[in-house]
C-alpha positions in Angstrom: 51.5 77.0 17.2 48.0 78.1 17.6 45.8 75.5 19.2 42.7 74.7 17.0 39.4 74.0 18.7 38.2 70.5 18.2 35.0 71.8 16.7 37.0 73.6 13.9 39.0 70.5 12.9 37.9 69.2 9.5 37.3 65.5 9.9 38.7 63.2 7.2 36.1 61.0 5.4 36.1 58.4 2.7 35.8 60.9 0.0 32.0 60.7 -0.3 30.4 64.1 -0.5 27.2 65.2 1.0 25.2 64.5 -2.2 26.6 60.9 -2.4 26.0 60.3 1.2 22.4 61.4 0.9 22.0 59.2 -2.2 23.3 56.1 -0.2 21.0 56.9 2.7 18.0 57.1 0.3 19.0 53.8 -1.3 19.3 52.2 2.1 15.9 53.5 3.0 14.5 52.1 -0.2 16.1 48.7 0.4 14.7 48.6 3.9 11.3 49.5 2.5 11.7 46.7 -0.2 12.6 44.1 2.5 9.6 45.1 4.6 7.4 44.9 1.5 8.8 41.4 0.6 8.3 40.3 4.3 4.7 41.5 4.0 4.2 39.7 0.7 6.7 36.8 1.1 6.0 33.7 -0.9 3.8 31.0 0.6 5.8 28.0 1.8 3.4 25.6 0.2 2.6 27.0 -3.2 5.1 29.8 -3.7 2.4 32.4 -4.3 2.6 36.0 -2.9 -0.9 36.7 -1.9 -0.2 36.6 1.9 -2.1 39.3 3.9 0.0 42.3 4.7 -0.7 42.0 8.4 -0.4 38.6 10.2 -1.5 37.9 13.7 1.6 36.4 15.2 0.0 35.9 18.6 -2.8 33.7 17.2 -0.9 31.6 14.7 2.6 30.3 14.7 5.3 31.2 12.2 4.6 28.1 10.0 1.0 29.2 9.4 2.0 32.8 9.1 4.0 31.9 6.0 1.0 30.4 4.3 -1.3 32.1 1.9 -5.0 32.0 2.6 -5.7 29.2 0.1 -3.0 26.9 1.5 -4.0 27.7 5.0 -7.5 26.6 4.2 -6.1 23.5 2.4 -4.0 22.5 5.4 -7.1 22.8 7.6 -9.1 20.6 5.3 -6.3 18.1 5.2 -6.0 17.9 8.9 -9.8 17.5 9.2 -9.7 14.7 6.6 -6.8 12.9 8.3 -8.6 13.1 11.7 -11.8 11.9 10.1 -10.0 8.9 8.6 -8.5 7.9 12.0 -11.7 8.6 14.0 -13.9 6.6 11.7 -11.4 3.8 11.8 -11.7 3.8 15.6 -15.5 3.8 15.4 -15.4 0.9 13.0 -13.2 -0.9 15.4 -15.7 -0.4 18.2 -18.4 -1.9 16.1 -16.2 -4.9 15.4 -15.7 -5.4 19.2 -19.4 -5.1 19.8 -20.0 -7.9 17.3 -17.6 -10.1 19.2 -18.3 -9.2 22.8 -22.0 -8.6 22.7 -23.1 -11.2 20.2 -20.4 -13.8 19.3 -19.1 -14.6 22.8 -22.5 -14.6 24.6 -23.9 -17.0 21.9 -20.9 -19.2 22.3 -21.0 -19.3 26.1 -24.7 -19.9 26.2 -24.6 -22.6 23.6 -27.2 -20.9 21.4 -25.3 -21.9 18.2 -22.7 -24.5 17.4 -19.2 -23.5 16.4 -19.8 -24.2 12.8 -22.9 -22.0 12.8 -21.0 -19.2 14.6 -18.3 -19.5 11.9 -20.9 -19.3 9.2 -22.5 -16.1 10.6 -19.5 -14.2 11.8 -17.0 -15.4 9.2 -13.4 -14.0 9.7 -14.5 -11.3 12.1 -11.5 -12.0 14.4 -9.1 -11.4 11.5 -10.7 -8.1 10.8 -10.5 -7.1 14.5 -6.7 -7.9 14.6 -6.1 -6.0 11.5 -8.0 -3.0 12.8 -6.1 -3.0 16.1 -2.8 -3.0 14.3 -3.8 -0.4 11.7 -5.4 1.9 14.3 -2.4 1.7 16.6 0.0 2.8 13.8 -2.3 5.6 12.8 -2.7 6.9 16.4 1.1 6.8 16.9 1.6 8.9 13.8 -1.0 11.5 15.0 0.5 11.6 18.5 4.1 12.0 17.2 3.1 14.8 14.9 1.5 16.8 17.8 4.5 16.1 20.0 6.8 17.5 17.3 4.7 20.7 17.0 3.1 19.7 13.7 -0.3 21.0 14.5 -1.4 20.7 10.9 -0.5 16.9 10.7 1.6 17.5 7.6 4.0 14.8 8.6 1.3 12.1 8.8 1.4 10.0 5.7 -1.9 8.1 5.5 -1.1 6.7 2.1 2.1 5.1 3.1 0.5 3.5 6.2 -2.4 2.2 4.2 -0.1 0.5 1.7 1.8 -1.1 4.6 -1.5 -2.7 5.6 -2.7 -3.6 2.1 -3.0 -7.2 3.2 -6.2 -6.3 5.1 -8.0 -5.9 1.7 -8.1 -9.7 1.0 -9.5 -10.1 4.6 -12.3 -7.7 3.6 -12.9 -9.7 0.5 -13.3 -12.9 2.4 -15.9 -11.3 4.7 -17.8 -9.6 1.8 -18.1 -12.7 -0.3 -19.5 -14.7 2.7 -21.9 -11.9 3.7 -24.9 -13.2 1.7 -24.7 -16.7 3.0 -24.1 -15.4 6.6 -27.3 -13.3 6.5 -29.3 -16.2 5.0 -28.0 -18.6 7.8 -28.9 -16.0 10.5 -32.4 -15.6 9.1 -32.9 -19.4 9.0 -31.6 -20.0 12.5 -33.6 -17.1 14.0 -36.8 -18.7 12.7 -35.7 -22.1 13.9 -34.3 -21.3 17.4 -36.6 -19.5 19.8 -33.9 -18.8 22.4 -31.8 -17.1 19.7 -34.7 -14.9 18.6 -35.3 -13.9 22.2 -31.6 -13.1 22.8 -31.4 -10.9 19.7 -34.6 -9.0 20.6 -33.5 -8.4 24.2 -30.1 -7.3 23.2 -31.4 -4.8 20.7 -33.9 -3.2 23.1 -32.1 -3.4 26.5 -28.4 -3.3 25.7 -27.4 0.4 25.5 -24.0 -0.5 23.9 -25.9 -1.6 20.7 -27.6 1.9 20.2 -30.8 0.0 19.4 -29.2 -1.6 16.4 -29.7 -5.3 15.5 -27.0 -7.8 14.7 -27.6 -7.5 10.9 -26.7 -3.8 11.1 -23.5 -4.5 12.8 -22.6 -7.3 10.4 -22.7 -4.7 7.6 -19.9 -2.6 9.3 -17.0 -4.2 7.3 -18.8 -3.8 4.0 -19.6 -0.1 4.8 -16.0 0.5 5.9 -14.2 -1.0 2.9 -16.4 1.1 0.5 -15.7 4.2 2.5 -11.9 4.0 2.1 -11.8 5.4 -1.4 -14.0 8.4 -0.4 -11.9 9.2 2.6 -8.7 8.9 0.6 -10.1 11.1 -2.1 -10.8 13.8 0.3 -7.2 13.7 1.7 -5.8 13.7 -1.8 -7.9 16.8 -2.7 -6.4 18.6 0.2 -2.8 17.4 -0.3 -0.5 19.3 -2.6 1.2 17.3 -5.3 4.6 18.2 -3.8 3.7 16.4 -0.5 5.7 13.2 -0.1 2.5 11.2 0.6 0.7 12.4 -2.5 1.8 9.4 -4.7 1.1 6.9 -2.0 -2.4 8.3 -1.4 -3.2 7.8 -5.1 -1.8 4.3 -5.2 -3.7 3.4 -2.0 -6.9 4.7 -3.6 -6.3 2.7 -6.8 -5.6 -0.5 -4.9 -8.7 -0.3 -2.8 -10.9 0.5 -5.9 -9.4 -2.5 -7.8 -10.2 -4.8 -4.8 -13.7 -3.5 -4.7 -14.1 -4.2 -8.4 -12.6 -7.7 -7.9 -15.1 -8.4 -5.1 -18.0 -7.4 -7.4 -16.6 -9.7 -10.1 -16.4 -12.6 -7.7 -19.8 -11.9 -6.4 -21.3 -12.1 -9.9 -19.5 -15.3 -10.5 -21.0 -16.9 -7.4 -24.5 -15.8 -8.6 -25.2 -13.2 -5.9 -27.3 -10.2 -6.8 -25.8 -7.7 -4.4 -22.7 -5.7 -5.2 -20.5 -3.1 -3.4 -20.4 0.5 -4.5 -18.9 0.5 -8.0 -16.2 2.9 -9.2 -15.3 4.0 -12.6 -13.4 1.3 -14.5 -10.6 1.9 -17.0 -8.1 -0.4 -18.7 -5.6 0.1 -15.9 -8.2 -0.7 -13.2 -9.2 -3.8 -15.2 -5.6 -5.0 -15.4 -5.2 -4.5 -11.6 -8.4 -6.6 -11.0 -6.9 -9.4 -13.1 -3.6 -9.1 -11.2 -5.5 -9.6 -7.9 -7.1 -12.7 -9.3 -3.7 -14.1 -10.4 -2.3 -13.4 -6.9 -5.1 -15.4 -5.3 -4.6 -18.2 -7.8 -0.9 -18.3 -7.0 -1.5 -18.3 -3.2 -4.0 -21.2 -3.5 -1.5 -23.1 -5.6 1.4 -22.8 -3.2 -0.7 -23.0 -0.1 1.1 -20.3 1.9 -0.4 -18.0 4.5 -1.2 -14.6 3.0 0.5 -12.7 5.9 3.7 -14.7 5.3 3.8 -14.1 1.5 5.4 -11.3 -0.4 5.0 -10.7 -4.1 8.5 -9.6 -5.0 7.9 -9.2 -8.8 5.0 -9.8 -11.2 4.4 -9.0 -14.8 4.6 -10.3 -18.3 7.6 -12.2 -19.6 8.4 -14.1 -22.8 9.2 -17.8 -22.2 10.8 -20.5 -24.3 11.8 -24.1 -23.7 15.0 -24.8 -25.6 15.2 -28.3 -27.2 18.8 -28.7 -26.3 21.8 -27.0 -24.7 23.1 -25.5 -27.9 20.6 -22.7 -28.2 23.1 -20.1 -27.0 25.4 -20.8 -29.9 22.6 -20.7 -32.4 21.1 -17.6 -30.8 17.8 -16.8 -29.1 16.2 -16.1 -32.4 15.9 -19.8 -33.0 13.7 -20.2 -29.9 9.9 -19.9 -30.0 8.8 -17.5 -27.2 5.3 -17.2 -25.8 3.9 -14.5 -23.5 3.4 -15.5 -19.9 2.4 -13.9 -16.7 5.1 -14.6 -14.1 4.9 -14.1 -10.3 7.8 -14.3 -8.0 6.5 -15.2 -4.5 8.6 -15.3 -1.3 7.5 -17.1 1.8 9.1 -15.6 4.9 8.6 -15.4 8.7 7.4 -12.0 9.7 9.4 -10.4 12.5 7.4 -7.2 12.7 4.7 -5.4 10.9 7.2 -3.7 8.7 9.3 -6.8 8.0 7.8 -7.2 4.5 9.7 -4.1 3.3 12.0 -4.9 0.4 15.0 -3.3 2.2 14.8 -5.8 5.1 12.9 -8.9 3.9 13.6 -11.0 6.9 14.4 -14.7 6.9 13.3 -16.4 3.7 11.7 -19.8 4.0 10.9 -20.5 0.4 10.6 -18.8 -3.0 8.7 -19.9 -6.1 8.1 -18.8 -9.6 4.4 -19.2 -10.8 3.8 -19.3 -14.5 0.3 -18.3 -15.7 -0.9 -18.3 -19.2 -3.1 -15.2 -19.6 -6.0 -15.4 -21.9 -8.5 -12.7 -22.9 -11.0 -11.2 -20.4 -9.1 -12.3 -17.3 -9.3 -16.0 -18.1 -6.1 -17.8 -17.4 -4.6 -21.1 -16.1 -1.4 -22.4 -14.6 1.2 -23.5 -17.2 2.6 -26.0 -14.7 3.3 -26.5 -11.0 5.3 -23.6 -9.5 9.1 -23.6 -10.0 10.8 -23.8 -6.6 13.9 -21.7 -6.7 15.6 -23.9 -4.2 15.8 -26.5 -6.9 16.7 -24.2 -9.7 19.9 -22.7 -11.2 19.7 -19.3 -12.8 22.4 -18.1 -15.3 23.0 -15.8 -18.2 25.4 -15.7 -21.1 27.3 -12.6 -22.3 26.4 -13.5 -25.9 22.7 -13.4 -25.1 22.4 -10.6 -22.6 18.7 -10.0 -23.5 17.7 -13.4 -21.9 18.4 -15.5 -18.9 18.1 -19.2 -18.4 16.5 -21.1 -15.4 17.2 -24.8 -15.1 15.2 -26.9 -12.8 17.6 -29.5 -11.6 17.2 -32.9 -13.3 14.0 -31.6 -15.1 13.4 -28.7 -17.5 15.1 -25.6 -18.7 13.4 -22.3 -19.4 14.6 -19.2 -21.2 13.0 -15.9 -20.1 13.2 -12.4 -21.5 11.3 -9.1 -21.2 10.6 -6.6 -23.9 12.8 -4.2 -22.0 16.4 -5.4 -21.5 16.9 -3.5 -18.2 13.8 -5.2 -16.8 15.1 -8.5 -18.0 18.3 -8.0 -16.0 16.2 -7.0 -12.9 14.2 -10.2 -13.1 17.4 -12.2 -13.5 19.0 -10.6 -10.4 15.9 -11.1 -8.2 15.4 -14.7 -9.2 19.1 -15.6 -8.9 19.2 -14.0 -5.5 16.6 -16.3 -4.0 17.9 -19.3 -5.9 21.4 -18.8 -4.3 19.9 -18.2 -0.8 17.7 -21.3 -0.8 19.6 -23.8 -3.0 21.0 -26.8 -1.1 23.9 -27.0 -3.6 25.2 -23.5 -2.9 27.8 -24.7 -0.4 29.6 -26.8 -3.0 32.4 -25.3 -5.0 31.1 -21.8 -4.7 27.7 -22.9 -6.1 28.9 -23.9 -9.5 25.9 -25.3 -11.3 27.6 -27.9 -13.5 28.4 -30.2 -10.5 24.7 -30.8 -9.8 23.6 -31.6 -13.4 24.2 -35.0 -14.7 21.7 -35.0 -17.5 21.2 -32.8 -20.6 18.8 -29.8 -20.4 16.0 -31.7 -21.9 12.5 -32.5 -20.7 12.1 -35.7 -18.7 
């Protein structure tokens, strides 16, 4: 056999001819070009648009920012600046509060320039505001530091709205201070004219104390009022720079609405007390008006039960229809025989706070007491309590399958009430929440698996 040179051997292939191979090579080249083009114009990770620049400077910006379009890159920068402005101005406000205490309040107290009652009249609840600022600022700074540690240079993981809503109890503290501001300034003016040593102290402090920046006491006392009116502006700026897909977008809007409602409520209370000054006013609508009325009802409920605000959680609140059955046979006759009236109902829980986040509904902490406050709502925010609060520890809550659109609350040895909401699902939610605290707090719950009939020896009638 004749040996054939290796170069003359016809190699076997897959059956693809030269034309087909060339076509596949061209298609592969086109695919590569398409991938390169897509990479150059890949969609923005924030908005999904494809207007990214063809060339990106990888050395000067990380991959996260390289995947952003110019508009979103600018928006992230604005959001970061707005978040830092919020935190930095909160820190500056805290410094002014500490100046009020350390440079004015404590020296006056130690020197005996004013009595404790006079100091309380001028400085109001300044210590409460200082404590709230310390806690609020600590959480804000921790979020900023954690974001930077995790490589989030744009602070996209910082949720100002959620943090603000966690510290929403600071708004009533601002309200207390603002409502006393007019009387505080009047008292300071009168005492300064009356006491020469006080006048000398204030003048020397303003001129010689460098920490005061040549500002007088009255200017520093305005710091809480200026801060509370600046919150909506700062939150608006963050909202404007936050895309609606961001997890904090809804919380930011809710926080802004809450603070605006409190400002309107402060102005309303100010007018009621005959003062001429008001805080910066914001646009009112029906929803804002309703929120202002809700704030007023919460304050009425707190005064009625006498609980501390920081130990109180409003579990549920809203409008319910209430009826008082004349006897225990209303179930057989049907709820249509009952005469219902609209009522504002607030479910309040008193608990011992374990931590700053212990008021979260997922982990409510140890419950000390729970009440149901019934308020008859009239027009234009005028309302009054229907009766003293119903303590759920003395109540039995039940429902009947034949009347699943209502539930009954029986105050042991006293009255019976039938409640319902216009929405059946919400009626069931009210029932579950009220029954939960009634079972937790009722002293009768250990007897026969908490059967209600063993504790009731009288008909369900009024005393």
